[in-house]
N, C-alpha and C positions, 0 to 999 in steps of 0.2 A: 297163216299157219303157224303153230307153236311146235318148235322142236325141243327135245330134251336131250340133255348131256348128263350122263352119270359119271362123276369125276372122282378118281380114286388115285392112290400114291403111285403104284407101278412097282414092278419087280422084275428081277432078271429071270425068275422061274416062270415059265410059260403057263404052268398050271394054276398059278396064283390068281390069274385073271378070270378063271372059270365062274367064280360066284358072281362077279360083276357083270359079266356076259349073260349069266342066268337071270339075273335081275332085269337086265336090259331086254331079254326076251319076253319075260313076263310083262313088262311094261308096254311092249309092242302088242302083245295079245290083248292087253286091257284097253290100249289106245291106238287101234290100227290106223287112225287117221293121222298120227302124229309121229314124225321120224324120231328115232332114238339113236344115240351114239355113246359109247363109252369114251373117256378121255382120261389120260394119265399125266401125272406131274412129271415123272421121270422113270427111266428104266424101260418103258413100255411104250408102244405106239398104238394109236394115235395121240399127239398132245392136244391140248385144249384149242389152240388157234386152227389146228387141222380139222378137228371134229366140228368146230363151229363153221368153218368154211364149207364143208360138205353139207351141213344143214341148210346154210344160206343159199348154196347153189341149188338145193332141192326146192327152194322157195320159202324157207321159214323167215317170217318177219319178227318173231319173238323167240327167244331161247332160254328156257328154264335149266339153270345148272344146279344139280344136287349133289352135294359132296357125301361120298360114301365113306365117311369117316366116323369112328365111334365117338370121338371127342373132337372138340374144336382146339386143336393144338396149333403150332406155328404155321403149318402149311394152310390149314383152313382159315386162321385168323389173319395172316400176314401175306403169304404167297398167292393164295387164290384171289383175294381182292385186286391185287395188283394185275393179275392175268385178265380178270374180268374187266377191268378199267381199260386195259390195252385193247380188248375186244370192242368196248364201246367207242374207243377213238377210231378204230379201224374200220367199223360198221355203224355209223351214226344213224342210220335209218333202221336199225334192228334194236329191239328192246331185249336186253339181257336182265334176267333176274337170277339172283344168287340166293339159293335157300340155306337154311342152317344145316349143319352137319346131321346125318341121319341119326346118329347116336345122341342127339339132343332131344329126339322125340320120345316122349314118355310112353307111347304105344311100343316102339322098338325096346325100350328098356324093360317094360313088363314082359314082352315076349322072350327076352333074353333070361330073365329071372325064371320064367316058367320052364324054358328049356334046362337051365341049370337045376331046377329042383326035381326034374323027372329022373 
């Protein structure tokens, strides 16, 4: 079974996480067979190791991590790969894949441009 983690920065403001949770809910609706978790780098729980552990406890043998960042800044470029490597070391029998930041996808860029132009 493949699990999904939507990874974001985190914030002290609890309302900040609502869009990430909304994306997670849409993914659950699209893929009811695949468990989904949100994880956050800082200031918000759960963190990446906790979300991964939950998915693995549910039976996930592969985990796809999607950074919900508009750009590939320091967190996506440097911090996140280190965290993923730590997961690979902790769970050698689980395949972890790290996707590009969603803001690198031309489809999202087109959608943002359309929203801005309306």
